[in-house]
PAPADO-533881 format. One record per atom (N, C-alpha, C): residue number from 1; x, y, z; atom name. Coordinates in steps of 0.05 Angstrom, whole numbers, always signed. Example, Ala and Ser with C-alpha at 12.3 -4.5 7.8 and 13.67 -1.06 7.14 Angstrom:
2
+-----+--------+--------+--------+------+
| pos |      u |      v |      w | site |
+-----+--------+--------+--------+------+
|   1 |   +264 |   -114 |   +156 |    N |
|   1 |   +246 |    -90 |   +156 |   CA |
|   1 |   +264 |    -66 |   +156 |    C |
|   2 |   +257 |    -45 |   +142 |    N |
|   2 |   +273 |    -21 |   +143 |   CA |
|   2 |   +258 |     +1 |   +157 |    C |
+-----+--------+--------+--------+------+
END
This chain:
81
+-----+--------+--------+--------+------+
| pos |      u |      v |      w | site |
+-----+--------+--------+--------+------+
|   1 |  +1140 |   +405 |   +201 |    N |
|   1 |  +1139 |   +428 |   +212 |   CA |
|   1 |  +1132 |   +429 |   +241 |    C |
|   2 |  +1143 |   +447 |   +254 |    N |
|   2 |  +1138 |   +450 |   +284 |   CA |
|   2 |  +1111 |   +473 |   +284 |    C |
|   3 |  +1091 |   +460 |   +291 |    N |
|   3 |  +1064 |   +475 |   +296 |   CA |
|   3 |  +1058 |   +482 |   +324 |    C |
|   4 |  +1078 |   +481 |   +343 |    N |
|   4 |  +1071 |   +487 |   +369 |   CA |
|   4 |  +1068 |   +515 |   +377 |    C |
|   5 |  +1046 |   +526 |   +389 |    N |
|   5 |  +1045 |   +556 |   +395 |   CA |
|   5 |  +1057 |   +561 |   +419 |    C |
|   6 |  +1065 |   +582 |   +419 |    N |
|   6 |  +1083 |   +594 |   +447 |   CA |
|   6 |  +1058 |   +604 |   +464 |    C |
|   7 |  +1065 |   +595 |   +492 |    N |
|   7 |  +1042 |   +604 |   +513 |   CA |
|   7 |  +1056 |   +628 |   +526 |    C |
|   8 |  +1036 |   +648 |   +529 |    N |
|   8 |  +1047 |   +675 |   +540 |   CA |
|   8 |  +1048 |   +667 |   +569 |    C |
|   9 |  +1070 |   +679 |   +585 |    N |
|   9 |  +1072 |   +674 |   +617 |   CA |
|   9 |  +1068 |   +704 |   +630 |    C |
|  10 |  +1058 |   +700 |   +651 |    N |
|  10 |  +1054 |   +725 |   +667 |   CA |
|  10 |  +1080 |   +727 |   +683 |    C |
|  11 |  +1097 |   +745 |   +680 |    N |
|  11 |  +1123 |   +746 |   +698 |   CA |
|  11 |  +1122 |   +770 |   +719 |    C |
|  12 |  +1142 |   +770 |   +735 |    N |
|  12 |  +1143 |   +790 |   +756 |   CA |
|  12 |  +1140 |   +818 |   +743 |    C |
|  13 |  +1154 |   +822 |   +720 |    N |
|  13 |  +1155 |   +850 |   +710 |   CA |
|  13 |  +1124 |   +859 |   +702 |    C |
|  14 |  +1107 |   +839 |   +699 |    N |
|  14 |  +1080 |   +847 |   +690 |   CA |
|  14 |  +1067 |   +860 |   +713 |    C |
|  15 |  +1071 |   +843 |   +738 |    N |
|  15 |  +1055 |   +852 |   +766 |   CA |
|  15 |  +1069 |   +880 |   +774 |    C |
|  16 |  +1096 |   +882 |   +770 |    N |
|  16 |  +1107 |   +909 |   +778 |   CA |
|  16 |  +1098 |   +933 |   +761 |    C |
|  17 |  +1092 |   +928 |   +734 |    N |
|  17 |  +1084 |   +948 |   +718 |   CA |
|  17 |  +1051 |   +953 |   +724 |    C |
|  18 |  +1035 |   +934 |   +733 |    N |
|  18 |  +1011 |   +935 |   +738 |   CA |
|  18 |  +1006 |   +952 |   +765 |    C |
|  19 |  +1025 |   +946 |   +786 |    N |
|  19 |  +1022 |   +960 |   +809 |   CA |
|  19 |  +1024 |   +989 |   +809 |    C |
|  20 |  +1040 |   +998 |   +787 |    N |
|  20 |  +1044 |  +1027 |   +783 |   CA |
|  20 |  +1015 |  +1041 |   +782 |    C |
|  21 |   +997 |  +1028 |   +770 |    N |
|  21 |   +970 |  +1041 |   +768 |   CA |
|  21 |   +950 |  +1029 |   +786 |    C |
|  22 |   +960 |  +1014 |   +808 |    N |
|  22 |   +937 |  +1003 |   +828 |   CA |
|  22 |   +929 |  +1025 |   +847 |    C |
|  23 |   +905 |  +1021 |   +858 |    N |
|  23 |   +894 |  +1039 |   +880 |   CA |
|  23 |   +883 |  +1022 |   +900 |    C |
|  24 |   +881 |  +1036 |   +921 |    N |
|  24 |   +870 |  +1022 |   +947 |   CA |
|  24 |   +842 |  +1017 |   +943 |    C |
|  25 |   +832 |   +995 |   +943 |    N |
|  25 |   +800 |   +991 |   +940 |   CA |
|  25 |   +788 |   +985 |   +965 |    C |
|  26 |   +802 |   +981 |   +988 |    N |
|  26 |   +790 |   +972 |  +1013 |   CA |
|  26 |   +794 |   +997 |  +1032 |    C |
|  27 |   +770 |  +1005 |  +1047 |    N |
|  27 |   +774 |  +1027 |  +1066 |   CA |
|  27 |   +784 |  +1015 |  +1096 |    C |
|  28 |   +793 |  +1034 |  +1109 |    N |
|  28 |   +803 |  +1029 |  +1138 |   CA |
|  28 |   +782 |  +1015 |  +1151 |    C |
|  29 |   +756 |  +1023 |  +1152 |    N |
|  29 |   +730 |  +1014 |  +1163 |   CA |
|  29 |   +728 |   +986 |  +1156 |    C |
|  30 |   +733 |   +978 |  +1132 |    N |
|  30 |   +729 |   +948 |  +1121 |   CA |
|  30 |   +749 |   +932 |  +1132 |    C |
|  31 |   +773 |   +945 |  +1136 |    N |
|  31 |   +796 |   +930 |  +1144 |   CA |
|  31 |   +789 |   +923 |  +1176 |    C |
|  32 |   +782 |   +941 |  +1192 |    N |
|  32 |   +774 |   +940 |  +1216 |   CA |
|  32 |   +749 |   +914 |  +1226 |    C |
|  33 |   +730 |   +919 |  +1205 |    N |
|  33 |   +709 |   +897 |  +1205 |   CA |
|  33 |   +720 |   +868 |  +1201 |    C |
|  34 |   +737 |   +868 |  +1179 |    N |
|  34 |   +750 |   +842 |  +1175 |   CA |
|  34 |   +768 |   +831 |  +1200 |    C |
|  35 |   +783 |   +848 |  +1210 |    N |
|  35 |   +799 |   +841 |  +1234 |   CA |
|  35 |   +781 |   +832 |  +1259 |    C |
|  36 |   +765 |   +846 |  +1263 |    N |
|  36 |   +741 |   +838 |  +1283 |   CA |
|  36 |   +732 |   +811 |  +1279 |    C |
|  37 |   +722 |   +808 |  +1250 |    N |
|  37 |   +712 |   +781 |  +1243 |   CA |
|  37 |   +731 |   +758 |  +1248 |    C |
|  38 |   +755 |   +763 |  +1238 |    N |
|  38 |   +775 |   +745 |  +1241 |   CA |
|  38 |   +783 |   +734 |  +1267 |    C |
|  39 |   +783 |   +754 |  +1288 |    N |
|  39 |   +789 |   +749 |  +1315 |   CA |
|  39 |   +766 |   +733 |  +1326 |    C |
|  40 |   +741 |   +740 |  +1319 |    N |
|  40 |   +717 |   +721 |  +1330 |   CA |
|  40 |   +720 |   +695 |  +1318 |    C |
|  41 |   +725 |   +694 |  +1293 |    N |
|  41 |   +727 |   +666 |  +1287 |   CA |
|  41 |   +752 |   +647 |  +1295 |    C |
|  42 |   +773 |   +661 |  +1300 |    N |
|  42 |   +796 |   +648 |  +1315 |   CA |
|  42 |   +788 |   +640 |  +1339 |    C |
|  43 |   +773 |   +657 |  +1359 |    N |
|  43 |   +765 |   +650 |  +1387 |   CA |
|  43 |   +747 |   +626 |  +1381 |    C |
|  44 |   +726 |   +626 |  +1363 |    N |
|  44 |   +707 |   +610 |  +1363 |   CA |
|  44 |   +719 |   +576 |  +1351 |    C |
|  45 |   +740 |   +577 |  +1343 |    N |
|  45 |   +755 |   +548 |  +1334 |   CA |
|  45 |   +759 |   +532 |  +1358 |    C |
|  46 |   +765 |   +546 |  +1379 |    N |
|  46 |   +774 |   +532 |  +1402 |   CA |
|  46 |   +749 |   +518 |  +1416 |    C |
|  47 |   +726 |   +521 |  +1408 |    N |
|  47 |   +704 |   +514 |  +1423 |   CA |
|  47 |   +702 |   +483 |  +1430 |    C |
|  48 |   +709 |   +461 |  +1413 |    N |
|  48 |   +712 |   +437 |  +1418 |   CA |
|  48 |   +738 |   +423 |  +1427 |    C |
|  49 |   +759 |   +440 |  +1431 |    N |
|  49 |   +782 |   +429 |  +1439 |   CA |
|  49 |   +786 |   +418 |  +1465 |    C |
|  50 |   +765 |   +418 |  +1483 |    N |
|  50 |   +767 |   +412 |  +1511 |   CA |
|  50 |   +748 |   +387 |  +1514 |    C |
|  51 |   +738 |   +375 |  +1491 |    N |
|  51 |   +718 |   +351 |  +1488 |   CA |
|  51 |   +732 |   +328 |  +1497 |    C |
|  52 |   +725 |   +311 |  +1514 |    N |
|  52 |   +737 |   +286 |  +1521 |   CA |
|  52 |   +714 |   +264 |  +1526 |    C |
|  53 |   +718 |   +240 |  +1521 |    N |
|  53 |   +701 |   +217 |  +1526 |   CA |
|  53 |   +702 |   +214 |  +1556 |    C |
|  54 |   +684 |   +203 |  +1568 |    N |
|  54 |   +684 |   +195 |  +1597 |   CA |
|  54 |   +704 |   +177 |  +1607 |    C |
|  55 |   +712 |   +158 |  +1593 |    N |
|  55 |   +729 |   +140 |  +1596 |   CA |
|  55 |   +759 |   +148 |  +1591 |    C |
|  56 |   +762 |   +172 |  +1587 |    N |
|  56 |   +790 |   +182 |  +1581 |   CA |
|  56 |   +797 |   +201 |  +1601 |    C |
|  57 |   +819 |   +199 |  +1617 |    N |
|  57 |   +829 |   +216 |  +1636 |   CA |
|  57 |   +830 |   +246 |  +1627 |    C |
|  58 |   +824 |   +261 |  +1647 |    N |
|  58 |   +821 |   +290 |  +1642 |   CA |
|  58 |   +851 |   +302 |  +1632 |    C |
|  59 |   +872 |   +292 |  +1641 |    N |
|  59 |   +899 |   +298 |  +1636 |   CA |
|  59 |   +912 |   +294 |  +1608 |    C |
|  60 |   +895 |   +274 |  +1597 |    N |
|  60 |   +903 |   +269 |  +1569 |   CA |
|  60 |   +894 |   +285 |  +1547 |    C |
|  61 |   +912 |   +296 |  +1528 |    N |
|  61 |   +902 |   +308 |  +1507 |   CA |
|  61 |   +906 |   +294 |  +1479 |    C |
|  62 |   +895 |   +306 |  +1457 |    N |
|  62 |   +901 |   +294 |  +1432 |   CA |
|  62 |   +931 |   +299 |  +1425 |    C |
|  63 |   +943 |   +316 |  +1431 |    N |
|  63 |   +971 |   +324 |  +1429 |   CA |
|  63 |   +988 |   +305 |  +1444 |    C |
|  64 |   +979 |   +297 |  +1468 |    N |
|  64 |   +996 |   +279 |  +1487 |   CA |
|  64 |   +994 |   +248 |  +1477 |    C |
|  65 |   +972 |   +240 |  +1469 |    N |
|  65 |   +970 |   +212 |  +1457 |   CA |
|  65 |   +959 |   +217 |  +1430 |    C |
|  66 |   +973 |   +200 |  +1412 |    N |
|  66 |   +970 |   +199 |  +1384 |   CA |
|  66 |   +951 |   +171 |  +1382 |    C |
|  67 |   +927 |   +176 |  +1370 |    N |
|  67 |   +906 |   +159 |  +1367 |   CA |
|  67 |   +915 |   +141 |  +1345 |    C |
|  68 |   +934 |   +140 |  +1333 |    N |
|  68 |   +944 |   +125 |  +1308 |   CA |
|  68 |   +967 |   +108 |  +1315 |    C |
|  69 |   +976 |   +110 |  +1339 |    N |
|  69 |   +998 |    +93 |  +1347 |   CA |
|  69 |   +985 |    +68 |  +1358 |    C |
|  70 |  +1002 |    +48 |  +1358 |    N |
|  70 |   +996 |    +22 |  +1381 |   CA |
|  70 |  +1019 |    +19 |  +1398 |    C |
|  71 |  +1011 |    +11 |  +1419 |    N |
|  71 |  +1029 |     +1 |  +1437 |   CA |
|  71 |  +1034 |    -27 |  +1440 |    C |
|  72 |  +1058 |    -40 |  +1453 |    N |
|  72 |  +1056 |    -64 |  +1449 |   CA |
|  72 |  +1041 |    -83 |  +1473 |    C |
|  73 |  +1031 |    -66 |  +1488 |    N |
|  73 |  +1013 |    -83 |  +1509 |   CA |
|  73 |   +983 |    -86 |  +1502 |    C |
|  74 |   +978 |    -69 |  +1478 |    N |
|  74 |   +947 |    -72 |  +1471 |   CA |
|  74 |   +948 |    -87 |  +1445 |    C |
|  75 |   +925 |   -102 |  +1443 |    N |
|  75 |   +921 |   -118 |  +1422 |   CA |
|  75 |   +912 |   -104 |  +1394 |    C |
|  76 |   +925 |   -109 |  +1376 |    N |
|  76 |   +924 |    -94 |  +1350 |   CA |
|  76 |   +896 |   -101 |  +1334 |    C |
|  77 |   +881 |    -82 |  +1333 |    N |
|  77 |   +854 |    -87 |  +1322 |   CA |
|  77 |   +857 |    -78 |  +1293 |    C |
|  78 |   +857 |   -101 |  +1275 |    N |
|  78 |   +856 |    -95 |  +1247 |   CA |
|  78 |   +831 |    -96 |  +1237 |    C |
|  79 |   +823 |    -71 |  +1222 |    N |
|  79 |   +800 |    -63 |  +1214 |   CA |
|  79 |   +787 |    -84 |  +1192 |    C |
|  80 |   +806 |    -96 |  +1176 |    N |
|  80 |   +800 |   -112 |  +1154 |   CA |
|  80 |   +804 |   -144 |  +1156 |    C |
|  81 |   +808 |   -153 |  +1181 |    N |
|  81 |   +814 |   -181 |  +1185 |   CA |
|  81 |   +788 |   -191 |  +1202 |    C |
+-----+--------+--------+--------+------+
END
């Protein structure tokens, strides 16, 4: 006998039906608070982007030089040998 049980799936039609009865649960004031928080968080993310060691020229950035690439004129340092 085949004793496998059928697993119910939530489909798009279920969401569409539930949205008929949905109501707004967040006020405009709460949305403005979140937007102000998100903006503050976004601005604070750039805090360490200008960090450089003293031996690194000011014109080089992480985007300009990939720390994981090796050039032919440098000795390859193998961590495990």
